[in-house]
PQR file with spaces between the fields and no chain letter, atoms N, CA, C, O and H, PARSE charges and radii, in Angstrom:
ATOM       1  N    MET     1     163.896 -126.427   32.295 -0.4000 1.5000
ATOM       2  CA   MET     1     163.860 -127.919   32.235 -0.0000 2.0000
ATOM       3  C    MET     1     162.444 -127.853   31.771  0.5500 1.7000
ATOM       4  O    MET     1     161.639 -126.923   31.805 -0.5500 1.4000
ATOM       5  N    LEU     2     162.364 -128.823   31.419 -0.4000 1.5000
ATOM       6  CA   LEU     2     160.640 -128.628   30.844 -0.0000 2.0000
ATOM       7  C    LEU     2     159.858 -130.304   31.683  0.5500 1.7000
ATOM       8  O    LEU     2     160.390 -131.407   31.806 -0.5500 1.4000
ATOM       9  H    LEU     2     163.018 -129.579   31.392  0.4000 1.0000
ATOM      10  N    ALA     3     158.423 -129.825   32.124 -0.4000 1.5000
ATOM      11  CA   ALA     3     158.524 -131.133   33.079 -0.0000 2.0000
ATOM      12  C    ALA     3     157.876 -132.019   31.790  0.5500 1.7000
ATOM      13  O    ALA     3     157.573 -131.965   30.599 -0.5500 1.4000
ATOM      14  H    ALA     3     157.991 -128.928   32.025  0.4000 1.0000
ATOM      15  N    PRO     4     157.920 -133.176   33.411 -0.5600 1.5000
ATOM      16  CA   PRO     4     157.808 -134.542   32.724  0.2800 2.0000
ATOM      17  C    PRO     4     156.454 -134.816   31.786  0.5500 1.7000
ATOM      18  O    PRO     4     155.525 -134.086   32.132 -0.5500 1.4000
ATOM      19  N    ILE     5     156.248 -135.397   31.061 -0.4000 1.5000
ATOM      20  CA   ILE     5     155.199 -135.980   30.327 -0.0000 2.0000
ATOM      21  C    ILE     5     154.957 -136.877   30.869  0.5500 1.7000
ATOM      22  O    ILE     5     156.070 -137.348   31.101 -0.5500 1.4000
ATOM      23  H    ILE     5     157.003 -135.990   30.780  0.4000 1.0000
ATOM      24  N    PHE     6     153.971 -137.775   31.442 -0.4000 1.5000
ATOM      25  CA   PHE     6     153.145 -138.240   31.514 -0.0000 2.0000
ATOM      26  C    PHE     6     152.051 -139.343   31.152  0.5500 1.7000
ATOM      27  O    PHE     6     150.923 -138.865   31.273 -0.5500 1.4000
ATOM      28  H    PHE     6     153.067 -137.392   31.253  0.4000 1.0000
ATOM      29  N    SER     7     152.048 -140.465   30.810 -0.4000 1.5000
ATOM      30  CA   SER     7     151.034 -140.859   30.071 -0.0000 2.0000
ATOM      31  C    SER     7     149.748 -140.693   30.816  0.5500 1.7000
ATOM      32  O    SER     7     149.854 -140.578   32.037 -0.5500 1.4000
ATOM      33  H    SER     7     152.965 -140.853   30.712  0.4000 1.0000
ATOM      34  N    PRO     8     148.309 -140.655   30.185 -0.5600 1.5000
ATOM      35  CA   PRO     8     146.827 -140.803   31.110  0.2800 2.0000
ATOM      36  C    PRO     8     146.687 -141.713   31.892  0.5500 1.7000
ATOM      37  O    PRO     8     146.225 -141.284   32.950 -0.5500 1.4000
ATOM      38  N    LYS     9     146.870 -142.850   31.901 -0.4000 1.5000
ATOM      39  CA   LYS     9     147.210 -143.851   32.806 -0.0000 2.0000
ATOM      40  C    LYS     9     148.752 -143.547   33.852  0.5500 1.7000
ATOM      41  O    LYS     9     149.215 -144.687   33.840 -0.5500 1.4000
ATOM      42  H    LYS     9     147.245 -143.198   31.042  0.4000 1.0000
ATOM      43  N    ARG    10     148.930 -143.396   34.004 -0.4000 1.5000
ATOM      44  CA   ARG    10     149.675 -142.968   35.017 -0.0000 2.0000
ATOM      45  C    ARG    10     149.282 -142.000   35.729  0.5500 1.7000
ATOM      46  O    ARG    10     149.403 -142.062   36.953 -0.5500 1.4000
ATOM      47  H    ARG    10     148.554 -142.469   34.013  0.4000 1.0000
ATOM      48  N    LEU    11     148.527 -140.507   34.884 -0.4000 1.5000
ATOM      49  CA   LEU    11     147.968 -139.778   35.953 -0.0000 2.0000
ATOM      50  C    LEU    11     146.644 -140.184   36.630  0.5500 1.7000
ATOM      51  O    LEU    11     146.004 -139.605   37.508 -0.5500 1.4000
ATOM      52  H    LEU    11     148.428 -140.457   33.890  0.4000 1.0000
ATOM      53  N    LEU    12     146.394 -141.421   35.932 -0.4000 1.5000
ATOM      54  CA   LEU    12     145.340 -141.788   36.529 -0.0000 2.0000
ATOM      55  C    LEU    12     144.891 -142.323   38.028  0.5500 1.7000
ATOM      56  O    LEU    12     143.862 -142.294   38.703 -0.5500 1.4000
ATOM      57  H    LEU    12     146.914 -141.892   35.219  0.4000 1.0000
ATOM      58  N    LEU    13     146.361 -142.874   38.184 -0.4000 1.5000
ATOM      59  CA   LEU    13     146.980 -144.276   38.802 -0.0000 2.0000
ATOM      60  C    LEU    13     147.700 -144.068   39.910  0.5500 1.7000
ATOM      61  O    LEU    13     148.013 -144.789   40.857 -0.5500 1.4000
ATOM      62  H    LEU    13     147.197 -142.898   37.635  0.4000 1.0000
ATOM      63  N    CYS    14     147.998 -142.457   39.495 -0.4000 1.5000
ATOM      64  CA   CYS    14     148.896 -141.440   40.734 -0.0000 2.0000
ATOM      65  C    CYS    14     147.647 -140.295   41.444  0.5500 1.7000
ATOM      66  O    CYS    14     147.972 -139.426   42.253 -0.5500 1.4000
ATOM      67  H    CYS    14     147.743 -141.871   38.725  0.4000 1.0000
ATOM      68  N    SER    15     146.896 -140.402   41.194 -0.4000 1.5000
ATOM      69  CA   SER    15     146.217 -139.192   41.172 -0.0000 2.0000
ATOM      70  C    SER    15     145.125 -139.414   42.454  0.5500 1.7000
ATOM      71  O    SER    15     144.826 -140.560   42.790 -0.5500 1.4000
ATOM      72  H    SER    15     146.631 -141.108   40.538  0.4000 1.0000
ATOM      73  N    ARG    16     144.624 -138.374   43.059 -0.4000 1.5000
ATOM      74  CA   ARG    16     144.724 -138.256   44.693 -0.0000 2.0000
ATOM      75  C    ARG    16     143.591 -139.428   44.571  0.5500 1.7000
ATOM      76  O    ARG    16     143.576 -140.176   45.548 -0.5500 1.4000
ATOM      77  H    ARG    16     144.868 -137.443   42.786  0.4000 1.0000
ATOM      78  N    GLU    17     142.860 -139.655   43.783 -0.4000 1.5000
ATOM      79  CA   GLU    17     140.829 -140.230   43.966 -0.0000 2.0000
ATOM      80  C    GLU    17     141.994 -141.145   43.797  0.5500 1.7000
ATOM      81  O    GLU    17     142.560 -140.921   44.867 -0.5500 1.4000
ATOM      82  H    GLU    17     142.873 -139.048   42.988  0.4000 1.0000
ATOM      83  N    ASN    18     142.893 -142.200   43.063 -0.4000 1.5000
ATOM      84  CA   ASN    18     143.137 -143.648   43.469 -0.0000 2.0000
ATOM      85  C    ASN    18     143.175 -144.399   44.079  0.5500 1.7000
ATOM      86  O    ASN    18     142.834 -145.582   44.081 -0.5500 1.4000
ATOM      87  H    ASN    18     142.433 -142.382   42.194  0.4000 1.0000
ATOM      88  N    ALA    19     143.974 -143.230   45.178 -0.4000 1.5000
ATOM      89  CA   ALA    19     144.628 -143.452   46.651 -0.0000 2.0000
ATOM      90  C    ALA    19     143.329 -143.866   47.598  0.5500 1.7000
ATOM      91  O    ALA    19     143.113 -144.832   48.330 -0.5500 1.4000
ATOM      92  H    ALA    19     144.252 -142.269   45.176  0.4000 1.0000
ATOM      93  N    ASN    20     142.430 -142.480   47.183 -0.4000 1.5000
ATOM      94  CA   ASN    20     141.389 -142.470   47.737 -0.0000 2.0000
ATOM      95  C    ASN    20     140.826 -144.054   48.018  0.5500 1.7000
ATOM      96  O    ASN    20     140.733 -144.590   49.122 -0.5500 1.4000
ATOM      97  H    ASN    20     142.605 -141.695   46.589  0.4000 1.0000
ATOM      98  N    ARG    21     140.515 -144.584   46.837 -0.4000 1.5000
ATOM      99  CA   ARG    21     139.764 -146.015   46.650 -0.0000 2.0000
ATOM     100  C    ARG    21     140.954 -147.047   46.782  0.5500 1.7000
ATOM     101  O    ARG    21     140.843 -148.273   46.818 -0.5500 1.4000
ATOM     102  H    ARG    21     140.591 -144.149   45.940  0.4000 1.0000
ATOM     103  N    VAL    22     142.189 -146.255   46.849 -0.4000 1.5000
ATOM     104  CA   VAL    22     143.305 -148.506   47.606 -0.0000 2.0000
ATOM     105  C    VAL    22     142.830 -147.873   49.367  0.5500 1.7000
ATOM     106  O    VAL    22     142.093 -148.625   50.006 -0.5500 1.4000
ATOM     107  H    VAL    22     142.279 -145.260   46.820  0.4000 1.0000
ATOM     108  N    ALA    23     143.249 -146.609   50.012 -0.4000 1.5000
ATOM     109  CA   ALA    23     142.981 -146.427   50.494 -0.0000 2.0000
ATOM     110  C    ALA    23     141.513 -147.223   51.703  0.5500 1.7000
ATOM     111  O    ALA    23     141.314 -147.620   52.851 -0.5500 1.4000
ATOM     112  H    ALA    23     143.848 -145.998   49.494  0.4000 1.0000
ATOM     113  N    SER    24     140.917 -147.050   50.505 -0.4000 1.5000
ATOM     114  CA   SER    24     139.328 -147.167   51.060 -0.0000 2.0000
ATOM     115  C    SER    24     138.895 -149.268   51.130  0.5500 1.7000
ATOM     116  O    SER    24     138.228 -150.115   51.725 -0.5500 1.4000
ATOM     117  H    SER    24     141.078 -146.728   49.572  0.4000 1.0000
ATOM     118  N    ARG    25     139.781 -149.087   50.148 -0.4000 1.5000
ATOM     119  CA   ARG    25     139.746 -151.146   49.875 -0.0000 2.0000
ATOM     120  C    ARG    25     140.575 -151.407   51.076  0.5500 1.7000
ATOM     121  O    ARG    25     139.761 -151.490   51.996 -0.5500 1.4000
ATOM     122  H    ARG    25     140.323 -148.399   49.664  0.4000 1.0000
ATOM     123  N    LEU    26     141.833 -151.590   51.576 -0.4000 1.5000
ATOM     124  CA   LEU    26     142.332 -151.490   52.761 -0.0000 2.0000
ATOM     125  C    LEU    26     141.696 -151.574   54.296  0.5500 1.7000
ATOM     126  O    LEU    26     141.587 -152.474   55.128 -0.5500 1.4000
ATOM     127  H    LEU    26     142.495 -151.523   50.829  0.4000 1.0000
ATOM     128  N    PHE    27     141.352 -150.248   54.242 -0.4000 1.5000
ATOM     129  CA   PHE    27     140.440 -149.837   55.247 -0.0000 2.0000
ATOM     130  C    PHE    27     139.174 -151.045   55.895  0.5500 1.7000
ATOM     131  O    PHE    27     138.731 -151.355   57.001 -0.5500 1.4000
ATOM     132  H    PHE    27     141.441 -149.517   53.566  0.4000 1.0000
ATOM     133  N    ASP    28     138.888 -151.577   54.022 -0.4000 1.5000
ATOM     134  CA   ASP    28     137.600 -152.544   54.194 -0.0000 2.0000
ATOM     135  C    ASP    28     138.415 -154.209   55.003  0.5500 1.7000
ATOM     136  O    ASP    28     137.776 -154.662   55.953 -0.5500 1.4000
ATOM     137  H    ASP    28     139.247 -151.325   53.123  0.4000 1.0000
ATOM     138  N    VAL    29     139.035 -154.577   54.810 -0.4000 1.5000
ATOM     139  CA   VAL    29     140.018 -155.109   55.657 -0.0000 2.0000
ATOM     140  C    VAL    29     140.953 -155.836   56.402  0.5500 1.7000
ATOM     141  O    VAL    29     141.256 -157.000   56.666 -0.5500 1.4000
ATOM     142  H    VAL    29     139.554 -154.210   54.038  0.4000 1.0000
ATOM     143  N    GLN    30     141.378 -154.381   56.693 -0.4000 1.5000
ATOM     144  CA   GLN    30     142.352 -154.542   58.170 -0.0000 2.0000
ATOM     145  C    GLN    30     141.937 -153.586   59.025  0.5500 1.7000
ATOM     146  O    GLN    30     141.647 -152.523   58.476 -0.5500 1.4000
ATOM     147  H    GLN    30     141.132 -153.436   56.478  0.4000 1.0000
ATOM     148  N    SER    31     141.836 -153.621   60.003 -0.4000 1.5000
ATOM     149  CA   SER    31     141.565 -152.399   61.351 -0.0000 2.0000
ATOM     150  C    SER    31     143.105 -151.612   61.837  0.5500 1.7000
ATOM     151  O    SER    31     144.115 -152.082   61.315 -0.5500 1.4000
ATOM     152  H    SER    31     142.072 -154.484   60.449  0.4000 1.0000
ATOM     153  N    GLY    32     143.179 -151.122   62.245 -0.4000 1.5000
ATOM     154  CA   GLY    32     144.052 -149.838   62.770 -0.0000 2.0000
ATOM     155  C    GLY    32     143.864 -148.257   61.398  0.5500 1.7000
ATOM     156  O    GLY    32     142.804 -148.118   60.787 -0.5500 1.4000
ATOM     157  H    GLY    32     142.358 -150.740   62.670  0.4000 1.0000
ATOM     158  N    ARG    33     144.817 -147.490   61.224 -0.4000 1.5000
ATOM     159  CA   ARG    33     145.294 -146.538   60.572 -0.0000 2.0000
ATOM     160  C    ARG    33     145.268 -146.572   59.295  0.5500 1.7000
ATOM     161  O    ARG    33     146.244 -146.977   58.665 -0.5500 1.4000
ATOM     162  H    ARG    33     145.678 -147.604   61.721  0.4000 1.0000
ATOM     163  N    ILE    34     144.539 -146.298   58.905 -0.4000 1.5000
ATOM     164  CA   ILE    34     145.265 -146.151   57.489 -0.0000 2.0000
ATOM     165  C    ILE    34     144.946 -144.803   56.656  0.5500 1.7000
ATOM     166  O    ILE    34     143.835 -144.355   56.377 -0.5500 1.4000
ATOM     167  H    ILE    34     143.745 -145.969   59.417  0.4000 1.0000
ATOM     168  N    SER    35     146.861 -144.009   56.169 -0.4000 1.5000
ATOM     169  CA   SER    35     146.723 -142.874   56.329 -0.0000 2.0000
ATOM     170  C    SER    35     147.693 -142.368   54.510  0.5500 1.7000
ATOM     171  O    SER    35     148.846 -142.697   54.228 -0.5500 1.4000
ATOM     172  H    SER    35     147.765 -144.373   56.396  0.4000 1.0000
ATOM     173  N    ILE    36     146.891 -141.673   53.764 -0.4000 1.5000
ATOM     174  CA   ILE    36     146.543 -141.010   52.240 -0.0000 2.0000
ATOM     175  C    ILE    36     148.302 -140.041   52.392  0.5500 1.7000
ATOM     176  O    ILE    36     148.193 -139.044   53.106 -0.5500 1.4000
ATOM     177  H    ILE    36     145.955 -141.406   53.993  0.4000 1.0000
ATOM     178  N    VAL    37     149.571 -140.242   51.887 -0.4000 1.5000
ATOM     179  CA   VAL    37     150.495 -139.218   52.219 -0.0000 2.0000
ATOM     180  C    VAL    37     150.736 -138.245   51.370  0.5500 1.7000
ATOM     181  O    VAL    37     150.325 -138.755   50.328 -0.5500 1.4000
ATOM     182  H    VAL    37     149.660 -141.052   51.307  0.4000 1.0000
ATOM     183  N    ARG    38     151.085 -137.283   51.113 -0.4000 1.5000
ATOM     184  CA   ARG    38     151.974 -136.416   49.787 -0.0000 2.0000
ATOM     185  C    ARG    38     153.189 -136.956   50.225  0.5500 1.7000
ATOM     186  O    ARG    38     153.736 -137.073   51.322 -0.5500 1.4000
ATOM     187  H    ARG    38     151.419 -136.868   51.960  0.4000 1.0000
ATOM     188  N    THR    39     153.548 -137.346   48.710 -0.4000 1.5000
ATOM     189  CA   THR    39     154.949 -137.317   48.723 -0.0000 2.0000
ATOM     190  C    THR    39     156.133 -136.571   47.917  0.5500 1.7000
ATOM     191  O    THR    39     157.346 -136.635   48.114 -0.5500 1.4000
ATOM     192  H    THR    39     153.104 -137.251   47.819  0.4000 1.0000
ATOM     193  N    GLY    40     155.546 -135.983   47.135 -0.4000 1.5000
ATOM     194  CA   GLY    40     156.607 -133.902   46.486 -0.0000 2.0000
ATOM     195  C    GLY    40     156.896 -135.340   45.058  0.5500 1.7000
ATOM     196  O    GLY    40     156.955 -134.907   43.907 -0.5500 1.4000
ATOM     197  H    GLY    40     154.560 -135.931   46.975  0.4000 1.0000
ATOM     198  N    ASN    41     156.955 -135.937   45.133 -0.4000 1.5000
ATOM     199  CA   ASN    41     157.601 -137.061   44.025 -0.0000 2.0000
ATOM     200  C    ASN    41     156.469 -137.233   42.857  0.5500 1.7000
ATOM     201  O    ASN    41     155.364 -137.747   43.029 -0.5500 1.4000
ATOM     202  H    ASN    41     156.907 -136.288   46.068  0.4000 1.0000
ATOM     203  N    PRO    42     157.006 -136.661   41.557 -0.5600 1.5000
ATOM     204  CA   PRO    42     155.920 -136.462   40.616  0.2800 2.0000
ATOM     205  C    PRO    42     155.585 -137.824   40.822  0.5500 1.7000
ATOM     206  O    PRO    42     154.611 -138.028   41.547 -0.5500 1.4000
ATOM     207  N    LEU    43     156.502 -139.330   40.084 -0.4000 1.5000
ATOM     208  CA   LEU    43     155.947 -140.104   39.963 -0.0000 2.0000
ATOM     209  C    LEU    43     155.023 -140.950   40.759  0.5500 1.7000
ATOM     210  O    LEU    43     154.664 -142.045   40.326 -0.5500 1.4000
ATOM     211  H    LEU    43     157.294 -139.165   39.495  0.4000 1.0000
ATOM     212  N    GLN    44     154.618 -140.485   41.918 -0.4000 1.5000
ATOM     213  CA   GLN    44     153.808 -140.817   43.047 -0.0000 2.0000
ATOM     214  C    GLN    44     153.910 -139.838   43.867  0.5500 1.7000
ATOM     215  O    GLN    44     154.829 -139.616   44.656 -0.5500 1.4000
ATOM     216  H    GLN    44     154.910 -139.596   42.270  0.4000 1.0000
ATOM     217  N    PRO    45     152.700 -139.080   43.633 -0.5600 1.5000
ATOM     218  CA   PRO    45     152.425 -138.029   43.941  0.2800 2.0000
ATOM     219  C    PRO    45     151.637 -138.358   45.776  0.5500 1.7000
ATOM     220  O    PRO    45     151.441 -137.550   46.684 -0.5500 1.4000
ATOM     221  N    PHE    46     151.346 -139.955   45.708 -0.4000 1.5000
ATOM     222  CA   PHE    46     150.738 -139.923   46.812 -0.0000 2.0000
ATOM     223  C    PHE    46     150.939 -141.171   47.429  0.5500 1.7000
ATOM     224  O    PHE    46     151.739 -141.924   46.874 -0.5500 1.4000
ATOM     225  H    PHE    46     151.506 -140.612   44.970  0.4000 1.0000
ATOM     226  N    ARG    47     150.415 -141.530   48.401 -0.4000 1.5000
ATOM     227  CA   ARG    47     151.342 -142.908   49.226 -0.0000 2.0000
ATOM     228  C    ARG    47     149.930 -143.289   49.993  0.5500 1.7000
ATOM     229  O    ARG    47     148.974 -142.620   50.386 -0.5500 1.4000
ATOM     230  H    ARG    47     149.765 -140.919   48.852  0.4000 1.0000
ATOM     231  N    VAL    48     150.233 -144.552   50.012 -0.4000 1.5000
ATOM     232  CA   VAL    48     149.215 -145.081   51.177 -0.0000 2.0000
ATOM     233  C    VAL    48     149.978 -145.942   51.571  0.5500 1.7000
ATOM     234  O    VAL    48     150.757 -146.708   51.003 -0.5500 1.4000
ATOM     235  H    VAL    48     151.009 -145.096   49.693  0.4000 1.0000
ATOM     236  N    CYS    49     149.426 -145.586   53.591 -0.4000 1.5000
ATOM     237  CA   CYS    49     150.418 -146.270   54.274 -0.0000 2.0000
ATOM     238  C    CYS    49     149.959 -146.792   55.688  0.5500 1.7000
ATOM     239  O    CYS    49     148.998 -146.169   56.139 -0.5500 1.4000
ATOM     240  H    CYS    49     148.793 -144.963   54.052  0.4000 1.0000
ATOM     241  N    THR    50     150.420 -147.747   56.433 -0.4000 1.5000
ATOM     242  CA   THR    50     149.894 -148.111   57.439 -0.0000 2.0000
ATOM     243  C    THR    50     150.245 -147.478   58.425  0.5500 1.7000
ATOM     244  O    THR    50     149.543 -147.519   59.436 -0.5500 1.4000
ATOM     245  H    THR    50     151.200 -148.253   56.066  0.4000 1.0000
ATOM     246  N    THR    51     151.764 -146.510   58.379 -0.4000 1.5000
ATOM     247  CA   THR    51     152.145 -146.044   59.581 -0.0000 2.0000
ATOM     248  C    THR    51     152.812 -145.216   58.295  0.5500 1.7000
ATOM     249  O    THR    51     153.348 -145.665   57.282 -0.5500 1.4000
ATOM     250  H    THR    51     152.334 -146.477   57.558  0.4000 1.0000
ATOM     251  N    PRO    52     152.582 -143.867   58.706 -0.5600 1.5000
ATOM     252  CA   PRO    52     153.155 -142.680   58.040  0.2800 2.0000
ATOM     253  C    PRO    52     154.755 -142.279   58.866  0.5500 1.7000
ATOM     254  O    PRO    52     154.886 -142.528   60.065 -0.5500 1.4000
ATOM     255  N    ALA    53     155.666 -141.771   58.213 -0.4000 1.5000
ATOM     256  CA   ALA    53     156.625 -141.520   59.014 -0.0000 2.0000
ATOM     257  C    ALA    53     156.213 -139.728   59.242  0.5500 1.7000
ATOM     258  O    ALA    53     155.481 -138.890   58.716 -0.5500 1.4000
ATOM     259  H    ALA    53     155.560 -141.569   57.239  0.4000 1.0000
ATOM     260  N    LEU    54     157.404 -139.837   60.597 -0.4000 1.5000
ATOM     261  CA   LEU    54     157.940 -138.732   61.284 -0.0000 2.0000
ATOM     262  C    LEU    54     158.261 -137.631   60.047  0.5500 1.7000
ATOM     263  O    LEU    54     159.286 -137.747   59.375 -0.5500 1.4000
ATOM     264  H    LEU    54     157.999 -140.518   61.024  0.4000 1.0000
ATOM     265  N    GLY    55     157.230 -136.488   59.798 -0.4000 1.5000
ATOM     266  CA   GLY    55     157.188 -135.566   58.987 -0.0000 2.0000
ATOM     267  C    GLY    55     157.174 -135.632   57.489  0.5500 1.7000
ATOM     268  O    GLY    55     157.865 -135.104   56.618 -0.5500 1.4000
ATOM     269  H    GLY    55     156.398 -136.393   60.344  0.4000 1.0000
ATOM     270  N    ASP    56     155.769 -136.769   57.479 -0.4000 1.5000
ATOM     271  CA   ASP    56     155.050 -137.095   56.236 -0.0000 2.0000
ATOM     272  C    ASP    56     154.348 -136.125   56.316  0.5500 1.7000
ATOM     273  O    ASP    56     154.354 -135.626   57.442 -0.5500 1.4000
ATOM     274  H    ASP    56     155.207 -137.198   58.187  0.4000 1.0000
ATOM     275  N    HIS    57     153.455 -135.413   55.261 -0.4000 1.5000
ATOM     276  CA   HIS    57     152.342 -134.641   54.544 -0.0000 2.0000
ATOM     277  C    HIS    57     151.178 -135.467   54.824  0.5500 1.7000
ATOM     278  O    HIS    57     150.864 -136.007   53.763 -0.5500 1.4000
ATOM     279  H    HIS    57     153.450 -135.818   54.347  0.4000 1.0000
ATOM     280  N    VAL    58     150.553 -135.744   55.568 -0.4000 1.5000
ATOM     281  CA   VAL    58     149.398 -136.934   55.273 -0.0000 2.0000
ATOM     282  C    VAL    58     148.575 -135.397   55.402  0.5500 1.7000
ATOM     283  O    VAL    58     148.519 -134.365   56.071 -0.5500 1.4000
ATOM     284  H    VAL    58     150.808 -135.305   56.430  0.4000 1.0000
ATOM     285  N    GLU    59     147.838 -136.300   53.896 -0.4000 1.5000
ATOM     286  CA   GLU    59     146.264 -135.494   53.181 -0.0000 2.0000
ATOM     287  C    GLU    59     144.902 -135.803   53.788  0.5500 1.7000
ATOM     288  O    GLU    59     143.983 -135.010   53.991 -0.5500 1.4000
ATOM     289  H    GLU    59     147.883 -137.138   53.353  0.4000 1.0000
ATOM     290  N    VAL    60     144.974 -137.771   54.166 -0.4000 1.5000
ATOM     291  CA   VAL    60     143.522 -137.794   54.874 -0.0000 2.0000
ATOM     292  C    VAL    60     144.156 -138.791   56.219  0.5500 1.7000
ATOM     293  O    VAL    60     145.365 -138.892   56.427 -0.5500 1.4000
ATOM     294  H    VAL    60     145.721 -138.416   54.001  0.4000 1.0000
ATOM     295  N    GLU    61     143.262 -139.374   56.926 -0.4000 1.5000
ATOM     296  CA   GLU    61     143.783 -140.455   57.682 -0.0000 2.0000
ATOM     297  C    GLU    61     142.516 -141.384   58.210  0.5500 1.7000
ATOM     298  O    GLU    61     141.799 -140.827   59.040 -0.5500 1.4000
ATOM     299  H    GLU    61     142.279 -139.292   56.757  0.4000 1.0000
ATOM     300  N    MET    62     142.064 -143.075   57.731 -0.4000 1.5000
ATOM     301  CA   MET    62     140.963 -143.150   58.715 -0.0000 2.0000
ATOM     302  C    MET    62     141.403 -143.928   60.201  0.5500 1.7000
ATOM     303  O    MET    62     142.540 -144.397   60.143 -0.5500 1.4000
ATOM     304  H    MET    62     142.647 -143.528   57.056  0.4000 1.0000
ATOM     305  N    VAL    63     141.072 -144.029   60.817 -0.4000 1.5000
ATOM     306  CA   VAL    63     141.196 -144.898   61.737 -0.0000 2.0000
ATOM     307  C    VAL    63     139.909 -145.299   62.274  0.5500 1.7000
ATOM     308  O    VAL    63     138.895 -144.602   62.299 -0.5500 1.4000
ATOM     309  H    VAL    63     140.149 -143.647   60.865  0.4000 1.0000
ATOM     310  N    SER    64     140.072 -146.755   62.799 -0.4000 1.5000
ATOM     311  CA   SER    64     138.599 -147.502   63.090 -0.0000 2.0000
ATOM     312  C    SER    64     138.841 -148.046   64.430  0.5500 1.7000
ATOM     313  O    SER    64     137.960 -148.685   65.005 -0.5500 1.4000
ATOM     314  H    SER    64     140.896 -147.321   62.779  0.4000 1.0000
């Protein structure tokens, strides 16, 4: 099976760097914990959340 081909825009939006930008913006406007979680899904490899689920692979955690 061939790997899916994603557009350059999708690659930018799905990047770890973009997840860091989103997490930083959320951290600036709300107190508490912000996490960047690796999902294992090629369409959304990273997710920014305030409460990671048990078993989520947390890449970065920001706590105020």
